[in-house]
N, C-alpha and C positions, 0 to 999 in steps of 0.2 A: 560541358558547361550547361547550366540550367537557364532557361529563359525567365525573365522577370515578368510577372503579370502586371502589365501597365494599367489595366483597368482597376485593379485593387489599389495600385499606387495613386491613381488619379483621385480616388475617394478619400485620401488622407488629407488632414489639415497641413498647413505649411510647416508647423513644428514637427508633426509626425513624418512628413516627407524628409525634413532635414535629418531627423533621427534615423530613418531608414537608409538614407544615403551614407550616413556615418557608419552604420552597421555594415553596409556593403563594402565600404572602403576598408574597414578593418578585416573583413573576410578576404578581400582581394590582396591585402598586404600580408596577413598572418594565417589565413585559413581558418580563423575563428574570430568571434567578436565578444569582448568583455561586456559591452553594452547589452547585447542580446542575452548573455548569461544572467546579467543582473535583472533584466526584465523578466526572464523566464522564472526566476525564483523570488520575484518581488512580493508575491502573495504568501510566501512561506516564512514562518517564524524559525523553523529549523529545516534545513535542506534534507529531504528524505534520502535514505540509502536505497540501492537497487535491491531487487527481490532476493538475489543470492546472498548478499550481505545480511539482509533481514533474516534469512533462514539460518545462516551459519554462525553469525556472531552471537556470543552468549548473552550480551545485553539485550538482544531482541528475542529471537525464538531459539537460538542455538542450544540453550540449556535443555530445552524440551524436545529437540529434534535430533540431537546427536548422542551417541553412546561411545564409551571408550572400551575397545576390545581388551578383555582381561589378560589375554596372552601376549598381544603385540603392543598394547598401550596406544594403538592408533585410534584416533577420533574418527568415527564413521557416522555418516548421515543416515537416518532411518527413513528418509523419503526416497522412493525408488528413482533411479536416474531418468526413467521415462517421464515421470511427473516433474522432475526438476527442469527437463527440457520444455515441457508444456508451460510451466510457470514462467520461464524466460520468454516464451512466445507470447503469452498473455500480457506480461509486463516487460516490454523490451528495454525500458530505461526506468529511472527513478521517479518519473512523474507521468508516464504514459501508460494507458491501458489500451491495448490494441483492439479489444472487442467490447461492444456494449452489453452483450449477453454471451455467457459461456454455458454450454450444456455438456455435462460429463456423463458418458454412458459406458456400459459394460457390465460384466457379471459381478456378483456379490464378492466383496473382499479385495477389489482392485485398488481401493484407496480413494475413491471418488469423493466421499463425504469429507475425508481428511484433507484433501486438496481444496475442497470448497471452504473449509475452515481456514486454511492458510491464506487463501485468496481474500476472504473477508477480513482477516486480521491485517493483511497488508494494506487493503483499502482503508481500514480504520486507522492504521498507523499513518498513512499519508494524509488522511483528513486531519488527524490530530497535529500534524506538522504545520498546517495552515495557520496563519495569523487569525483569520476569522472565517470558519467554514460557511457560515450563513451568508456572508457577503460574497464569498467566492462562488457559491452555487446559486446566487440570486434569490435567496430565501428571506422570508420575514422572520424577525425575532420570535414571533409566536408559533412558527412552524416547528416541526420536530424532525430531527435527523435520526432515523431508526435503522439499526442493523437487525435483521430477523433471521432466525434459524427455523426453517419449516421442514416438516416431514409428514408422513401419513398419519401418525398419532403424536400426541404430546410426549409420550414416553420415548418414542423413537427420536424425536427432535432433541429431547433432553440427553439421551444416552449416546446417540451417534454424533451429534454436533456440539451441543451446548457444553457438555462436560469436558470434551476435548478442548474446546475454545477456552474455557475457564482455566484448565490446567496449563495451557500454553501462556495465557495472559499472566497467571500467577507465578509462572517460572521466569518471567521476563522483567529484568530490572527497569527497562525503559518504560514499559506499561505501568508497572507498580509505582514508579516515581511520578507518574502523571495522572493516574486515576485514583479511585477510592475503593476501599473494601466496604461492603455493607456490614451492618452490625450483627448479622446472624451468627450465632455460635455453632449451629448445626449445619448450615450450608453457606459459608462465606463466599461471596461472589464479588469479582472486580467490576467496577462501574466506570464508564468513560467520563471525561470532562467535556467542557465546551458545548453543553446542551445536546450531546449525542447520547442516544440510549440504545 
């Protein structure tokens, strides 16, 4: 059994205390609380899926991350199992990110940049599931929410990360249904909604 932090409880309003007690009663009776689940997802327009569903389901990134073996017909993930384990460590459930900063190191060709792209896309996805990202993160409407792809040179950022990100975004029905494509005939790019750039 876990101890309840009575100091935190004392700082609640009477209505908040009543709600907390009801949540604890539900946990004592059923081992879960519908009230807490509702509160947990109250900021979301759409409840996000977990990282493994995001990677494997075709409506998300599955079309771009899976191949079908021509001999066996088996669908295989192109992300190495090591990285799949790391992604589950970074994103233990559908709304939690375990670390504030992730540093990926190792030799050339291990998939670090590719995993960084998948992490950014998952964070973007979860942000797009929110009703109002600006309110959720305490931002002003004049602020900008920006996802950046940085590298030593502009060409490296373009080739290593940005191009892969665009290919995955454009292969995803979920993203394509919620974002916009720019009007460029030579270099069409997906652009996010909700004031995100």
